C-alpha positions in Angstrom: 25.2 -16.4 -130.5 23.0 -14.9 -127.8 24.1 -11.2 -126.6 25.0 -10.4 -123.0 23.9 -6.8 -122.0 23.4 -4.9 -118.7 21.0 -2.2 -118.6 21.8 1.0 -116.8 20.6 1.7 -113.3 21.0 4.9 -111.5 22.8 4.5 -108.1 21.1 6.6 -105.1 23.5 8.7 -102.8 25.1 6.9 -100.2 23.9 7.7 -96.5 27.0 8.1 -94.1 28.2 5.6 -92.9 26.8 3.1 -95.8 26.8 -0.4 -94.8 27.2 -2.4 -98.2 26.2 -5.8 -99.0 27.0 -7.2 -102.4 24.3 -9.0 -104.1 25.3 -11.3 -107.0 23.3 -10.7 -110.3 23.7 -12.7 -113.2 23.0 -10.6 -116.6 20.1 -12.0 -118.4 19.9 -13.6 -121.9 17.7 -12.0 -124.5 15.2 -14.6 -125.9 13.1 -14.5 -128.9 10.2 -13.3 -126.8 12.0 -10.3 -124.8 10.2 -7.7 -126.8 6.8 -9.0 -125.6 7.7 -9.9 -121.8 11.0 -7.7 -121.3 14.4 -9.0 -120.0 14.6 -11.9 -117.3 17.0 -11.6 -114.4 18.8 -14.5 -112.8 21.6 -14.2 -109.8 25.0 -14.2 -111.1 27.7 -16.3 -108.9 29.9 -13.1 -108.4 28.9 -9.5 -107.0 28.5 -6.8 -109.5 26.1 -4.2 -108.0 26.2 -2.6 -104.7 23.0 -2.4 -102.7 22.3 -0.3 -99.8 21.0 -2.0 -96.5 19.1 -0.3 -93.8 21.1 1.2 -90.6 21.2 -1.4 -87.9 19.2 -0.5 -84.7 20.8 0.3 -81.3 23.0 -2.4 -80.1 21.7 -4.0 -76.6 24.8 -4.7 -74.5 24.8 -7.5 -72.2 24.3 -7.0 -68.4 27.2 -7.3 -65.9 27.4 -9.5 -63.2 26.6 -6.8 -60.8 23.8 -5.8 -62.7 22.5 -9.2 -62.7 22.9 -9.6 -59.2 20.9 -6.3 -58.6 18.1 -7.7 -60.6 18.1 -10.9 -58.4 18.5 -8.8 -55.2 15.2 -6.9 -56.4 13.0 -9.9 -57.6 10.6 -10.7 -54.7 10.1 -14.4 -53.8 6.7 -16.4 -55.1 4.8 -19.3 -53.3 6.0 -21.6 -56.0 9.4 -20.8 -55.2 9.2 -23.0 -51.9 9.3 -26.9 -52.1 6.8 -29.3 -50.6 7.4 -30.8 -47.1 8.8 -34.3 -47.2 8.0 -35.4 -43.5 5.8 -34.0 -40.9 8.4 -35.9 -38.4 10.9 -38.7 -38.7 8.0 -41.1 -38.2 5.4 -39.7 -40.7 6.1 -39.0 -44.4 4.2 -37.4 -46.7 3.7 -38.3 -50.4 5.8 -35.5 -51.8 8.8 -35.5 -54.0 11.5 -33.1 -55.3 11.8 -31.9 -58.5 14.3 -33.7 -60.9 17.9 -32.8 -60.2 16.9 -30.8 -57.1 18.5 -32.2 -53.7 18.0 -31.2 -50.3 20.3 -31.8 -47.0 19.1 -31.9 -43.6 20.6 -31.8 -40.2 18.9 -33.0 -37.2 19.4 -33.8 -33.3 17.1 -35.3 -31.2 17.2 -35.1 -27.3 15.1 -35.3 -24.0 14.9 -32.0 -22.2 16.3 -33.7 -19.1 18.4 -36.7 -18.3 18.0 -38.6 -15.2 21.3 -39.8 -15.6 22.8 -36.0 -15.2 24.3 -36.4 -18.7 23.3 -35.1 -22.1 21.7 -37.7 -24.3 21.4 -36.8 -28.3 20.9 -38.5 -31.3 22.8 -36.9 -34.2 21.5 -37.1 -37.7 22.3 -36.2 -41.6 19.9 -36.7 -44.5 20.0 -36.3 -48.1 17.2 -36.2 -50.3 17.4 -36.1 -54.2 14.8 -36.0 -57.0 15.6 -38.1 -59.5 12.4 -37.7 -61.6 9.0 -36.0 -61.5 7.9 -39.1 -59.2 10.7 -40.7 -58.0 13.0 -39.6 -54.8 16.1 -41.3 -53.4 17.7 -40.4 -49.6 20.6 -41.5 -47.9 21.2 -41.0 -44.0 23.5 -41.5 -41.1 22.8 -41.1 -37.3 24.5 -41.8 -34.1 23.6 -42.0 -30.3 26.1 -42.9 -28.0 25.4 -41.4 -24.6 24.2 -43.6 -21.8 20.5 -44.8 -21.3 18.7 -41.8 -20.4 16.9 -43.5 -17.1 19.1 -45.5 -14.7 18.0 -49.3 -14.8 16.6 -50.5 -11.7 18.6 -53.9 -11.5 22.0 -52.7 -12.2 24.8 -51.2 -9.8 26.6 -50.4 -12.8 24.8 -48.6 -15.8 25.2 -50.1 -19.3 26.6 -47.7 -21.9 24.3 -47.6 -25.0 25.3 -47.3 -28.6 23.0 -46.8 -31.6 24.4 -46.3 -35.4 22.0 -46.2 -38.4 23.0 -45.7 -41.8 21.6 -46.7 -45.2 19.2 -45.4 -47.8 15.6 -45.0 -49.0 13.3 -44.7 -51.9 10.1 -43.0 -52.5 8.1 -43.5 -55.7 4.8 -41.4 -56.3 2.3 -43.8 -57.7 -0.5 -41.0 -58.1 -0.4 -37.4 -58.1 -2.9 -34.7 -59.0 -4.2 -31.4 -57.7 -6.0 -32.9 -54.9 -4.2 -35.8 -53.2 -0.9 -37.8 -54.0 0.1 -41.4 -53.0 3.5 -42.6 -52.7 5.5 -45.7 -51.8 8.3 -45.5 -49.6 11.0 -48.2 -48.7 14.4 -48.2 -47.0 17.4 -50.8 -46.4 19.6 -50.1 -43.4 22.3 -50.9 -41.2 21.9 -50.7 -37.6 24.7 -51.2 -35.3 23.6 -51.5 -31.4 26.0 -51.6 -28.6 25.3 -52.3 -25.1 27.5 -52.3 -22.2 31.5 -51.8 -22.5 33.2 -48.4 -21.9 30.9 -45.3 -23.2 29.5 -47.6 -25.9 32.5 -47.7 -27.6 34.5 -50.3 -25.7 37.7 -47.9 -26.0 39.4 -49.4 -22.9 38.1 -53.0 -22.6 34.7 -54.7 -23.0 34.2 -55.0 -19.2 33.7 -51.6 -18.3 29.8 -52.1 -17.9 27.3 -54.8 -18.4 25.0 -55.2 -21.3 20.8 -55.2 -21.0 20.8 -58.7 -23.1 22.3 -61.0 -21.0 24.3 -61.7 -17.9 27.9 -62.0 -19.2 28.7 -58.8 -17.8 30.3 -57.6 -21.0 29.5 -55.4 -24.1 27.2 -56.7 -26.6 27.8 -55.2 -30.4 25.7 -56.3 -33.2 25.7 -55.3 -36.6 22.0 -55.6 -37.9 20.1 -55.4 -41.3 16.9 -53.8 -40.9 14.2 -52.0 -43.1 10.8 -50.2 -43.6 8.0 -49.7 -45.9 5.2 -47.3 -45.7 2.3 -46.0 -48.2 2.1 -42.2 -47.4 -1.1 -40.2 -48.5 -1.4 -36.6 -48.6 -4.8 -34.8 -49.1 -4.7 -31.3 -50.1 -7.7 -30.1 -48.3 -7.3 -26.2 -48.8 -4.5 -24.3 -49.7 -3.6 -24.1 -46.0 -4.3 -27.5 -45.1 -3.0 -30.7 -45.7 -4.0 -34.1 -44.2 -1.8 -37.1 -44.2 -2.3 -40.7 -43.7 0.7 -43.1 -43.5 0.4 -46.9 -42.5 3.7 -48.7 -42.5 5.8 -51.5 -41.0 9.3 -51.4 -39.3 11.5 -54.5 -39.5 14.0 -54.5 -36.5 15.5 -57.4 -34.8 13.5 -59.2 -32.0 16.8 -60.2 -30.0 20.3 -59.2 -29.4 23.3 -60.8 -27.7 23.5 -64.4 -29.7 26.7 -65.9 -29.5 27.7 -63.2 -27.2 26.6 -64.6 -23.7 22.8 -65.1 -25.0 20.2 -63.5 -26.6 18.0 -61.3 -24.9 14.6 -59.4 -25.8 14.7 -56.6 -28.4 12.0 -54.6 -30.4 10.9 -56.8 -33.4 8.8 -55.8 -36.2 6.1 -53.4 -35.8 3.3 -52.6 -38.6 1.8 -49.3 -37.5 -0.6 -46.6 -38.4 0.6 -42.9 -38.8 -1.0 -39.7 -39.8 -1.1 -35.8 -39.0 -1.8 -32.5 -40.5 0.2 -29.5 -42.0 -1.0 -25.9 -41.5 0.5 -23.4 -43.7 -0.9 -20.1 -43.5 2.0 -18.5 -45.3 4.6 -20.0 -47.3 7.3 -19.6 -45.0 5.6 -21.0 -42.0 4.0 -24.4 -41.2 2.5 -25.9 -38.1 2.4 -29.7 -37.9 0.9 -32.6 -35.5 1.5 -36.3 -36.1 1.4 -39.6 -34.4 2.6 -43.0 -35.4 0.7 -46.0 -33.4 2.4 -49.4 -33.4 -0.2 -52.2 -34.1 1.4 -55.5 -34.2 3.3 -57.7 -31.9 6.4 -56.0 -32.0 7.6 -53.2 -29.2 9.0 -49.6 -29.5 9.8 -48.8 -25.8 11.4 -50.3 -22.7 11.6 -48.9 -19.4 13.9 -48.8 -16.4 13.1 -52.2 -15.5 13.8 -53.5 -18.9 9.9 -54.3 -19.9 9.4 -53.7 -23.5 5.8 -52.2 -24.7 4.3 -50.5 -27.4 3.7 -46.6 -27.3 2.6 -44.1 -29.7 5.2 -41.9 -31.1 3.8 -38.1 -31.1 5.0 -35.2 -32.5 4.1 -31.2 -32.9 6.3 -28.8 -34.7 6.8 -25.6 -36.3 8.3 -25.4 -39.8 10.1 -21.9 -40.5 11.6 -21.2 -44.1 13.8 -18.1 -43.9 13.6 -18.6 -47.6 13.0 -21.1 -50.1 17.0 -22.2 -49.8 17.0 -22.2 -45.8 14.7 -24.0 -43.5 14.4 -24.6 -39.6 12.5 -27.1 -38.1 11.2 -27.5 -34.3 9.4 -30.4 -33.2 8.3 -31.7 -29.5 8.1 -35.4 -29.7 8.8 -38.3 -27.6 10.5 -40.1 -30.5 14.4 -40.9 -30.6 15.1 -42.5 -33.7 15.9 -40.4 -36.8 15.8 -43.0 -39.7 12.8 -44.7 -41.1 13.3 -47.8 -39.8 14.4 -46.7 -36.3 12.0 -43.5 -36.0 9.2 -45.6 -34.5 11.3 -45.9 -31.4 10.9 -43.9 -27.9 13.8 -42.8 -26.1 15.6 -45.9 -24.9 15.0 -46.6 -21.1 12.6 -43.7 -20.7 9.6 -42.7 -22.8 9.4 -38.8 -22.2 9.0 -35.7 -24.2 11.8 -34.5 -26.0 12.5 -31.9 -28.8 14.1 -32.3 -32.3 16.0 -29.3 -34.1 16.7 -29.5 -37.6 18.5 -27.3 -40.4 17.5 -27.9 -43.9 19.4 -26.5 -46.9 18.2 -26.6 -50.6 20.9 -25.3 -53.0 19.8 -23.4 -56.1 16.5 -22.4 -54.6 15.8 -18.6 -54.8 17.4 -16.5 -51.9 16.3 -13.7 -49.7 16.5 -10.5 -52.0 18.7 -8.1 -50.3 20.9 -4.9 -51.2 24.5 -5.2 -50.3 25.9 -4.4 -46.8 27.6 -1.2 -46.0 31.3 -1.6 -44.9 30.1 -1.0 -41.2 27.6 -3.3 -41.2 30.0 -6.0 -42.8 32.2 -5.4 -39.6 28.8 -5.7 -37.4 28.2 -9.3 -39.0 31.5 -10.7 -37.6 29.8 -10.8 -34.1 31.0 -9.6 -30.7 33.1 -11.2 -28.3 30.8 -12.5 -25.6 27.7 -10.9 -27.0 26.5 -11.5 -30.6 24.9 -9.5 -33.2 22.1 -10.2 -35.4 23.7 -9.8 -38.7 25.5 -12.4 -40.9 28.0 -12.0 -44.0 26.3 -11.9 -47.5 25.8 -15.2 -49.5 28.8 -17.1 -50.4 31.0 -15.3 -48.1 33.5 -17.1 -45.7 34.6 -16.2 -42.2 37.6 -17.5 -40.1 38.8 -16.5 -36.5 41.4 -17.6 -34.3 41.8 -16.7 -30.4 43.7 -17.1 -27.3 43.8 -15.7 -24.0 46.3 -15.2 -20.8 44.4 -18.1 -19.0 45.3 -21.0 -21.6 42.1 -21.0 -24.0 42.6 -21.6 -27.6 39.5 -21.1 -29.9 38.9 -21.0 -33.6 35.8 -20.5 -36.2 35.1 -21.2 -39.7 31.6 -19.9 -40.9 30.2 -20.1 -44.6 27.2 -17.8 -45.8 24.7 -20.2 -47.5 22.1 -17.2 -47.9 21.9 -13.7 -47.7 20.3 -14.6 -44.3 22.3 -17.8 -43.1 25.6 -18.5 -42.0 26.4 -22.0 -41.4 29.0 -22.4 -38.6 31.2 -25.5 -40.0 33.6 -25.5 -36.7 33.7 -23.6 -33.7 35.6 -25.2 -30.8 39.0 -25.2 -29.0 40.8 -25.9 -25.7 39.6 -25.0 -22.0 42.0 -24.4 -19.5 42.0 -22.9 -15.8 38.1 -22.2 -15.7 37.1 -22.3 -12.0 35.3 -25.7 -11.6 32.3 -24.0 -9.4 29.3 -25.3 -11.6 28.4 -28.6 -13.1 28.6 -27.1 -16.3 32.2 -25.8 -15.9 33.3 -29.4 -14.6 31.5 -31.2 -17.5 32.2 -28.8 -20.3 35.1 -26.7 -19.4 37.7 -28.9 -17.3 41.3 -28.4 -18.2 42.6 -29.8 -21.4 38.6 -30.0 -22.6 38.5 -30.1 -26.3 35.2 -28.5 -27.4 33.7 -28.9 -31.1 30.6 -27.4 -32.1 28.3 -27.0 -35.7 25.7 -25.0 -35.9 24.0 -21.9 -38.0 23.0 -18.4 -37.4 20.0 -16.7 -39.2 18.4 -13.4 -39.8 14.7 -13.0 -39.3 14.2 -9.6 -40.4 16.4 -6.3 -41.0 16.2 -2.6 -42.0 17.6 -3.9 -45.5 14.0 -5.7 -46.1 11.8 -2.6 -44.0 12.4 -3.6 -40.2 13.5 -1.0 -37.5 16.2 -3.3 -36.6 17.9 -6.4 -37.1 16.7 -9.7 -35.5 17.5 -13.4 -35.7 18.8 -16.2 -33.8 21.8 -19.0 -33.7 22.0 -22.6 -32.3 24.9 -25.0 -32.1 25.4 -28.5 -31.3 28.7 -30.4 -30.3 30.3 -31.9 -27.2 33.4 -32.0 -25.0 35.8 -34.5 -26.2 37.9 -34.2 -23.0 41.2 -35.3 -23.8 42.0 -36.1 -20.4 38.9 -37.7 -18.8 37.1 -38.6 -21.9 33.4 -37.8 -20.7 32.3 -36.9 -24.3 29.1 -35.2 -23.0 27.3 -32.7 -25.3 24.9 -29.8 -24.9 22.8 -27.5 -26.9 23.6 -23.7 -27.1 20.9 -21.2 -28.3 20.5 -17.5 -28.4 18.6 -14.7 -30.1 20.0 -11.5 -31.1 18.7 -8.2 -31.9 20.9 -5.2 -33.2 19.8 -1.5 -33.5 22.1 0.9 -35.5 21.1 3.9 -33.5 23.2 6.0 -35.6 26.1 5.7 -38.2 28.7 5.1 -35.7 26.5 3.4 -32.7 25.0 -0.1 -32.5 23.4 -1.6 -29.9 23.0 -5.3 -29.1 20.4 -7.2 -27.0 21.4 -11.1 -26.8 19.3 -13.7 -24.6 21.0 -16.9 -24.4 20.7 -20.3 -23.2 22.8 -23.7 -22.3 20.5 -27.0 -22.4 22.4 -29.8 -20.9 22.1 -32.8 -18.7 24.1 -31.0 -16.1 21.6 -28.3 -15.6 20.4 -25.3 -17.9 21.9 -21.8 -17.8 20.0 -18.7 -19.0 21.7 -15.3 -19.5 21.0 -11.7 -21.0 23.8 -10.5 -23.1 23.9 -6.3 -23.9 26.6 -4.7 -25.5 27.6 -1.6 -27.7 29.6 -1.2 -30.9 31.1 2.3 -31.1 32.9 3.4 -34.3 35.8 5.5 -32.9 37.4 6.3 -36.3 37.0 4.8 -39.5 38.9 1.5 -38.8 38.4 1.4 -34.9 35.5 0.0 -32.8 35.1 0.0 -29.1 33.1 -2.9 -27.9 31.9 -3.1 -24.2 29.9 -6.4 -23.3 28.0 -7.6 -20.3 26.4 -11.1 -19.7 24.0 -11.4 -16.7 23.2 -15.3 -16.1 19.8 -15.1 -14.6 19.7 -18.3 -12.9 23.1 -18.0 -11.4 24.2 -14.5 -10.8 27.6 -15.6 -9.5 28.7 -16.4 -13.2 27.8 -13.0 -14.8 30.8 -11.2 -16.7 31.8 -8.7 -18.4 34.2 -7.7 -21.5 35.8 -4.8 -23.1 36.9 -5.2 -26.4 38.8 -3.1 -29.0 38.6 -3.9 -33.0 41.0 -2.5 -35.7 39.7 -3.1 -39.0 43.0 -3.1 -40.8 41.6 -4.0 -44.2 38.0 -4.7 -45.6 38.9 -8.5 -45.2 41.1 -8.6 -42.0 40.4 -7.4 -38.4 42.5 -7.7 -35.4 40.8 -7.3 -31.5 42.3 -7.0 -28.2 40.1 -7.3 -25.0 40.0 -8.0 -21.3 37.1 -10.4 -20.0 35.8 -11.9 -16.9 34.2 -14.7 -18.9 35.5 -18.2 -19.0 35.7 -18.2 -22.7 34.4 -16.5 -25.7 32.8 -19.6 -27.2 29.2 -20.6 -26.3 28.9 -22.0 -22.6 32.1 -20.1 -21.6 30.1 -16.7 -22.1 27.9 -18.0 -19.1 30.6 -18.9 -16.8 32.7 -16.6 -14.9 36.6 -16.4 -14.8 36.7 -15.0 -11.4 39.4 -12.9 -12.8 40.3 -10.6 -16.0 41.6 -12.6 -18.9 43.4 -10.8 -21.8 43.0 -12.1 -25.3 43.3 -11.3 -28.8 41.7 -12.6 -32.0 42.3 -12.2 -35.5 39.2 -12.3 -37.8 39.8 -12.9 -41.8 36.8 -12.9 -44.5 36.4 -13.3 -48.0 
């Protein structure tokens, strides 16, 4: 029988504290040639001898959420963080697509600067783009225009109402892509509801309220059309700053409307076209665009006040400003009125004239503007003023609510959410007007008794001391209408303002606030000035004044007191000669002092 033995091994001293790993060793058997070769060692299935392991190195603790956010807020943006432009205008697409699983949401309004009928004329649209793969993009969209025709028709005593509603989906397949140029194939299928005549385009009080433009029935014509478009955009990157685009295509629209409803009348028809344009992008954040789309077939894309249809070029020139890769603002000068691929070639109904387009584009999960956190006082300033705004917004992912009422019977509310450190989306602002003096066209159209106003929009910060500027600067725009429960006018207006805020000291902030109202009832321009004085740790005094430049009689003033009860809750009391603290009400005089209060809540 072979003998089992264990050679004696000296054990070294154990360092404090020891870390022991048991290594199983199996005692070897002595073979006949053990004398020549020595013992052979094999592992045993059970531990026998202790072996000292080296002491571990320092343990690296994971970063906390606050530390991760601090790293993000100090990381500068790069050119590669910005995604490509998908359209120079609604009528001129580029050949670009979004990366896989990236999506982009856009809101747009198109409108003439002035309406000959004395009412606003807006086309509102929302668009969703989703990248499905490296070379495939899908889109969904909805647009609606329900205002009367922009120019009065010459042969009608009662002017026809007008209604356009488009909805559908589109796809873009990028066929070729390299560093210099790209080629894509676009297609869309859409539903297009067209109404002419009736009562304010919806026929809410009967079909015979106004005649239509298609036949002599004297009644409303309403048709649900299936339309579509095809295009083949080519994008050439001539240099890092210059991109040239060519986009031939065709839109397929009905050539008549009204069949079976009193007789078929002329409409637009199918339009082949040639489109193209340029993009000049000196900086990743800034782009200048110019484009044109010219119909070349037998169809038409415009009609005048004599109901004569014709082909006209659709042109545009615009500014694209990306506050960061997540938030983009678009502005266009254009005579186009359609907002979807199949209707983008159409001019303003009854009146081919220059107008504007304003768009907001949101790309979630894209990098945000790096910024250090706001101080407690800056968070209070970010809530704005009463009738004069500030240039600050709450930080990313923060919500803000407020409710207001005054002694004149006005009731208003607001709900905002910060999509970025530099942009707050106004999901709702609005309420009821009451007892506003009806001394101006704007008051009669938007602030009559019982007028229910609703508005959406956004507020952006362009520069701030947190990023090296000497003061804060930004802008805000809202869109909406007076639903007018009593008279049902349903007219809208655009409100825009710029804001500048200078923190003169730890307790005093000065605000300069130019603002305007663009409407079919006439425009109003004003300059707002205010001061925010920190009286005590939780008390602020806010005197404000608005000078209406083109109607001085509507100038007004406000004195408010804010009590910051907690970090998330504030209460305000005020007296004001403004008709309301909501948008157009800031540029109208109440002709007496209204006393009111406001509750503000944020989280």
